[in-house]
TORPA-538653 format. One record per residue (C-alpha): residue number from 0; residue in three letters; z, y, x. Coordinates in Angstrom, 2 decimals. Example, Ala and Ser with C-alpha at 12.3 -4.5 7.8 and 13.67 -1.06 7.14 Angstrom:
BEGIN
 resi resn       Z       Y       X
    0  ALA    7.80   -4.50   12.30
    1  SER    7.14   -1.06   13.67
***
This chain:
BEGIN
 resi resn       Z       Y       X
    0  UNK   -0.21   -0.37   -0.34
    1  UNK   -0.90    3.79    1.18
    2  UNK    2.13    5.52    2.53
    3  UNK    2.17    9.29    1.24
    4  UNK    2.95   11.80    3.56
    5  UNK    5.02   14.98    1.98
    6  UNK    4.52   18.55    3.23
    7  UNK    8.11   18.37    5.09
    8  UNK    6.37   15.31    7.33
    9  UNK    3.03   17.04    7.59
   10  UNK    5.10   19.70    9.70
   11  UNK    6.59   17.13   11.90
   12  UNK    3.99   15.70   13.01
   13  UNK    2.06   19.31   13.61
   14  UNK    4.96   20.15   15.79
   15  UNK    4.97   16.89   17.30
   16  UNK    1.01   16.88   18.39
   17  UNK    2.00   20.52   19.32
   18  UNK    4.78   19.20   21.96
   19  UNK    2.06   15.93   22.99
   20  UNK   -0.64   18.77   24.06
   21  UNK    1.80   20.43   26.56
   22  UNK    3.76   17.94   27.56
   23  UNK    0.63   15.42   28.92
   24  UNK   -1.52   18.19   30.50
   25  UNK    1.32   19.84   31.96
   26  UNK    2.64   16.50   33.93
   27  UNK   -0.84   15.41   34.55
   28  UNK   -1.29   18.59   36.52
   29  UNK    2.03   18.17   38.07
   30  UNK    0.68   14.47   39.40
   31  UNK   -2.22   16.14   40.04
   32  UNK   -1.00   19.05   42.14
   33  UNK    1.41   16.09   44.10
   34  UNK   -2.40   14.31   45.01
   35  UNK   -4.08   17.28   45.98
   36  UNK   -1.32   19.07   48.13
   37  UNK    0.35   17.07   51.13
   38  UNK    2.64   19.32   51.76
   39  UNK    4.14   18.12   48.47
   40  UNK    3.94   14.49   49.16
   41  UNK    7.13   13.66   50.41
   42  UNK   10.23   11.41   48.62
   43  UNK   11.63   14.17   46.14
   44  UNK    8.07   14.79   45.26
   45  UNK    7.64   11.10   44.30
   46  UNK   10.51   11.14   42.38
   47  UNK    9.12   14.23   40.32
   48  UNK    6.03   12.32   39.93
   49  UNK    7.93    9.18   38.32
   50  UNK    9.36   11.47   36.38
   51  UNK    6.03   12.99   35.14
   52  UNK    4.58    9.96   34.16
   53  UNK    7.82    9.62   31.85
   54  UNK    6.76   12.92   30.60
   55  UNK    3.10   11.87   30.62
   56  UNK    3.82    8.53   28.43
   57  UNK    6.28   10.58   26.15
   58  UNK    3.33   12.25   24.75
   59  UNK    0.57    9.59   24.65
   60  UNK    2.75    6.54   23.41
   61  UNK    6.40    8.06   21.93
   62  UNK    5.44   10.98   19.55
   63  UNK    2.74    8.82   18.22
   64  UNK    5.12    6.19   17.38
   65  UNK    7.86    8.42   16.36
   66  UNK    5.02   10.09   13.92
   67  UNK    4.51    6.32   12.62
   68  UNK    8.16    5.91   12.50
   69  UNK    8.94    9.08   10.75
   70  UNK    6.48    7.80    7.77
   71  UNK    8.49    4.35    8.33
   72  UNK    5.35    2.38    6.89
   73  UNK    6.54   -1.48    5.93
   74  UNK    6.19   -4.28    8.83
   75  UNK    8.01   -6.77   10.30
   76  UNK   11.53   -6.04   11.88
   77  UNK   10.40   -7.00   16.24
   78  UNK    7.25   -5.42   15.51
   79  UNK    9.53   -2.02   14.28
   80  UNK   11.46   -2.98   17.03
   81  UNK    9.20   -2.34   19.58
   82  UNK    7.99    0.67   17.89
   83  UNK   10.91    1.89   18.87
   84  UNK   11.93    0.90   21.97
   85  UNK    9.42    2.65   24.35
   86  UNK   11.67    6.20   23.92
   87  UNK   14.92    3.91   25.30
   88  UNK   12.36    3.06   28.39
   89  UNK   11.66    6.46   29.21
   90  UNK   14.59    8.25   28.30
   91  UNK   16.13    5.70   31.22
   92  UNK   13.69    6.03   33.03
   93  UNK   13.63    9.82   33.28
   94  UNK   17.99    9.82   34.04
   95  UNK   17.28    7.54   37.29
   96  UNK   14.63    9.88   38.33
   97  UNK   16.85   13.06   37.65
   98  UNK   19.44   10.71   39.60
   99  UNK   17.14    9.85   42.56
  100  UNK   15.98   13.67   42.57
  101  UNK   19.98   14.21   43.15
  102  UNK   20.74   12.14   45.95
  103  UNK   17.79   13.06   47.47
  104  UNK   18.56   16.55   47.89
  105  UNK   21.74   15.37   48.77
  106  UNK   20.80   13.67   51.93
  107  UNK   18.27   16.12   52.85
  108  UNK   21.56   18.86   53.20
  109  UNK   23.92   16.04   54.29
  110  UNK   22.26   14.42   57.44
  111  UNK   19.31   16.40   58.11
  112  UNK   19.14   14.61   61.16
  113  UNK   18.55   11.30   60.01
  114  UNK   17.01   12.06   56.57
  115  UNK   13.12   11.24   57.67
  116  UNK   14.41    7.86   59.41
  117  UNK   16.46    7.16   55.90
  118  UNK   14.30    8.34   53.64
  119  UNK   11.30    6.79   54.26
  120  UNK    7.91    6.07   52.10
  121  UNK    8.76    2.52   51.30
  122  UNK   12.34    3.00   50.65
  123  UNK   11.27    5.71   47.93
  124  UNK    8.45    3.16   46.81
  125  UNK   11.70    0.83   46.46
  126  UNK   14.06    3.28   44.62
  127  UNK   11.21    4.00   42.21
  128  UNK   10.56    0.57   40.92
  129  UNK   13.83   -0.37   40.59
  130  UNK   14.51    2.88   38.63
  131  UNK   11.44    1.16   36.14
  132  UNK   12.92   -2.39   36.43
  133  UNK   16.90   -1.35   35.07
  134  UNK   14.77    1.01   33.04
  135  UNK   13.29   -2.00   31.06
  136  UNK   16.16   -3.65   31.09
  137  UNK   17.47   -0.79   29.12
  138  UNK   15.14    0.02   26.91
  139  UNK   14.45   -3.71   25.74
  140  UNK   18.20   -4.98   25.44
  141  UNK   17.84   -4.29   21.78
  142  UNK   14.51   -6.75   22.01
  143  UNK   16.93   -9.57   22.83
  144  UNK   19.25   -9.58   20.16
  145  UNK   21.38   -6.24   20.30
  146  UNK   19.88   -5.05   17.31
  147  UNK   20.29   -4.88   13.16
  148  UNK   18.23   -7.80   12.17
  149  UNK   21.32   -9.64   10.75
  150  UNK   22.57   -6.01    9.08
  151  UNK   19.60   -5.79    7.57
  152  UNK   19.04   -9.36    6.67
  153  UNK   22.74   -8.86    4.12
  154  UNK   21.41   -6.06    3.06
  155  UNK   17.70   -7.36    2.26
  156  UNK   18.87  -10.89    1.08
  157  UNK   15.47  -11.31   -0.74
  158  UNK   13.31  -10.95    2.15
  159  UNK   15.61  -13.59    4.41
  160  UNK   12.85  -15.30    5.37
  161  UNK   13.29  -15.43    9.35
  162  UNK    9.37  -15.38    9.99
  163  UNK    8.35  -12.61    7.64
  164  UNK   11.22  -10.49    7.89
  165  UNK    9.29   -6.92    6.68
  166  UNK   11.30   -3.47    6.47
  167  UNK   10.54    0.49    5.98
  168  UNK   10.38    1.29    9.52
  169  UNK   12.86    3.29   10.77
  170  UNK   14.40    3.92   14.18
  171  UNK   18.38    3.52   12.37
  172  UNK   16.72    0.80   10.40
  173  UNK   16.10   -1.72   13.72
  174  UNK   18.08    0.01   16.87
  175  UNK   22.09   -0.90   16.67
  176  UNK   24.15    2.52   16.60
  177  UNK   26.69    0.49   18.71
  178  UNK   24.31   -0.25   21.10
  179  UNK   23.04    3.45   21.06
  180  UNK   26.56    5.21   21.71
  181  UNK   28.25    1.87   23.80
  182  UNK   25.70    0.62   25.65
  183  UNK   22.19    3.69   25.85
  184  UNK   24.89    6.95   25.73
  185  UNK   28.57    5.91   27.66
  186  UNK   27.35    3.69   30.12
  187  UNK   23.08    4.73   30.93
  188  UNK   23.10    8.20   29.68
  189  UNK   26.60   10.33   30.39
  190  UNK   27.27    8.94   33.78
  191  UNK   24.42    9.57   35.37
  192  UNK   24.39   13.17   33.99
  193  UNK   28.08   13.73   35.23
  194  UNK   27.17   11.83   38.38
  195  UNK   24.55   14.43   39.12
  196  UNK   26.35   17.18   38.40
  197  UNK   29.00   15.94   40.52
  198  UNK   26.09   15.73   43.67
  199  UNK   24.56   18.91   42.77
  200  UNK   28.32   20.67   42.92
  201  UNK   28.35   19.27   46.32
  202  UNK   24.91   19.85   47.37
  203  UNK   25.06   23.43   46.77
  204  UNK   28.88   23.60   48.53
  205  UNK   27.29   21.84   51.82
  206  UNK   24.42   24.92   51.60
  207  UNK   26.71   27.71   51.32
  208  UNK   28.62   26.07   54.35
  209  UNK   26.02   26.03   56.49
  210  UNK   24.22   29.42   55.37
  211  UNK   27.72   30.70   55.95
  212  UNK   28.24   28.99   59.21
  213  UNK   24.73   30.57   60.47
  214  UNK   25.94   33.94   59.85
  215  UNK   28.34   33.64   63.18
  216  UNK   25.02   31.32   64.78
  217  UNK   22.71   34.19   64.78
  218  UNK   20.11   31.65   64.62
  219  UNK   16.76   32.71   61.82
  220  UNK   15.89   29.15   61.89
  221  UNK   18.99   27.54   59.73
  222  UNK   18.65   30.28   57.17
  223  UNK   15.37   29.73   56.33
  224  UNK   15.70   26.05   56.13
  225  UNK   18.80   26.04   54.06
  226  UNK   17.10   29.15   52.01
  227  UNK   14.45   26.66   51.25
  228  UNK   16.82   23.79   50.10
  229  UNK   19.10   26.08   48.21
  230  UNK   15.93   27.47   46.11
  231  UNK   14.81   23.93   45.82
  232  UNK   18.06   22.39   44.80
  233  UNK   18.60   25.85   42.36
  234  UNK   14.80   24.63   40.51
  235  UNK   15.70   20.70   40.20
  236  UNK   19.33   21.28   39.04
  237  UNK   17.90   23.40   36.60
  238  UNK   15.40   20.69   35.43
  239  UNK   18.28   18.27   34.86
  240  UNK   20.17   20.73   32.64
  241  UNK   17.44   21.49   31.02
  242  UNK   17.09   17.63   30.35
  243  UNK   20.91   17.16   29.49
  244  UNK   20.39   20.18   26.96
  245  UNK   17.29   18.04   25.04
  246  UNK   19.43   15.03   24.77
  247  UNK   23.08   15.43   24.39
  248  UNK   22.91   16.64   20.93
  249  UNK   20.78   13.83   19.51
  250  UNK   23.69   11.74   20.91
  251  UNK   26.14   13.71   19.61
  252  UNK   24.85   13.10   16.74
  253  UNK   24.45    8.98   16.76
  254  UNK   28.48    9.48   17.91
  255  UNK   28.92   10.97   15.01
  256  UNK   27.31    8.54   12.97
  257  UNK   28.86    5.64   14.49
  258  UNK   32.78    7.01   14.52
  259  UNK   32.29    9.02   11.09
  260  UNK   30.00    6.44    8.85
  261  UNK   31.11    9.72    6.05
  262  UNK   30.21   12.58    7.32
  263  UNK   26.79   14.12    6.35
  264  UNK   24.51   15.06    8.74
  265  UNK   21.99   17.72    7.64
  266  UNK   18.52   16.00    8.06
  267  UNK   16.94   19.32    9.97
  268  UNK   20.07   19.10   12.71
  269  UNK   18.49   15.75   13.52
  270  UNK   15.00   16.63   13.43
  271  UNK   15.53   19.61   15.89
  272  UNK   17.96   17.77   18.26
  273  UNK   14.60   15.00   18.06
  274  UNK   12.30   17.91   19.12
  275  UNK   14.45   18.80   21.57
  276  UNK   14.36   15.43   23.17
  277  UNK   10.85   14.98   23.06
  278  UNK    9.82   18.61   23.92
  279  UNK   11.93   18.24   26.92
  280  UNK    8.78   16.71   28.62
  281  UNK    6.82   19.32   28.18
  282  UNK    9.71   21.99   30.16
  283  UNK    9.31   20.58   33.58
  284  UNK    5.73   21.46   34.67
  285  UNK    7.39   25.43   33.55
  286  UNK    9.80   25.13   35.79
  287  UNK    8.16   23.93   38.53
  288  UNK    5.55   26.44   38.06
  289  UNK    7.83   29.58   37.99
  290  UNK   10.33   28.12   40.46
  291  UNK    8.67   26.26   43.12
  292  UNK    6.03   28.05   45.39
  293  UNK    4.40   25.21   46.58
  294  UNK    3.36   23.73   42.93
  295  UNK    2.55   27.35   41.44
  296  UNK    0.37   27.37   44.41
  297  UNK   -1.43   24.28   43.66
  298  UNK   -1.51   24.77   39.97
  299  UNK   -3.51   28.21   40.90
  300  UNK   -5.72   26.07   43.04
  301  UNK   -6.44   23.40   40.63
  302  UNK   -6.66   25.67   37.84
  303  UNK   -9.36   28.09   40.13
  304  UNK  -11.13   25.14   41.46
  305  UNK  -12.00   22.41   38.68
  306  UNK  -10.72   24.29   35.80
  307  UNK  -12.53   27.58   35.98
  308  UNK  -15.16   25.76   38.64
  309  UNK  -14.90   28.81   41.12
  310  UNK  -15.00   28.42   44.91
  311  UNK  -12.70   31.54   46.13
  312  UNK  -12.28   32.08   49.79
  313  UNK   -8.59   32.88   48.84
  314  UNK   -7.93   29.43   47.60
  315  UNK   -9.44   27.68   50.68
  316  UNK   -6.69   30.54   52.61
  317  UNK   -3.99   29.42   50.69
  318  UNK   -4.91   25.35   51.11
  319  UNK   -5.67   25.89   54.90
  320  UNK   -1.83   27.62   55.12
  321  UNK    0.10   24.97   52.90
  322  UNK   -1.49   22.27   54.64
  323  UNK   -0.91   24.30   58.42
  324  UNK    3.11   24.52   56.92
  325  UNK    3.47   21.22   56.38
  326  UNK    1.68   19.85   59.53
  327  UNK    4.46   22.24   61.45
  328  UNK    6.36   20.64   59.47
  329  UNK    6.22   17.07   60.57
  330  UNK    5.31   18.08   63.67
  331  UNK    8.89   19.48   64.61
  332  UNK   11.06   18.45   61.64
  333  UNK   14.59   18.69   63.76
  334  UNK   14.45   22.28   65.73
  335  UNK   16.41   23.86   63.00
  336  UNK   18.84   21.43   63.12
  337  UNK   19.40   21.14   66.59
  338  UNK   19.75   25.19   67.06
  339  UNK   22.55   25.32   64.64
  340  UNK   24.27   21.82   66.04
  341  UNK   23.86   24.05   69.63
  342  UNK   26.00   27.05   67.68
  343  UNK   28.61   25.08   66.15
***
């Protein structure tokens, strides 16, 4: 039977499509920029690419599936469960990518002399692979039994056939709220967010100490290095803050639903929380463009060279400058630290 769509659902679908139209091109641009600019090809930006891949998947996969769930068509229970699980996988992937980025920034300022030997490309790739494996485990846990199948069977005795248990496909019909709160939020969302908060506070503390020591060392190189680290750390901390701001409202509503079943949550609040979670996937490219010079420069190069089909000498000069800076950093990576240690 055809499923009717209300005017409110049309508005919801329109907003979701707009979010996807911003998120997908923006995050593809991030991936493209890292591939194009050698100065962006280090461990930190590898984790940023992993985060961007998850955000692209939100726009191309999660948002269309969310629209299907919002309409609520009739389908088999486990088919609906498969529709609901991708958002859980991608959310956890984003959290773990953010955690990896935080740890990477900490290592850059804690052990600068040994950083390049500790954080190798192979280890960064292994960390990314582990993040995705853990995300699959967390996101697919409902498929292995922690779901609402028995609860739905009790409420729909007429559809008790195990092989063809058809329901109206809604997220709350198939995903257990105990799973969402006790396992997803209390184990895999809240602790990593708190850990990242502690890490960034320590990163800022370490950078401030090094900048203060530099004042008495009369060496400009450490100030330049740690000043750059401070700026990048602030930008990535902003990405973390926006992620928390986008996802905590929905998890808070889940807690209210579980711990206060009699409480009535206005549906408009739920929709706003959902828009925030999906909209977060479109925020990061904007942060990178406004806060990280290397990204901004590369975005402009891509825009002029591939979108506008311009061959601009200034663009080529910028490209050569970025490459030269990157090669210089590779050639003498630890000179600032040596100068700093001599002055201590």
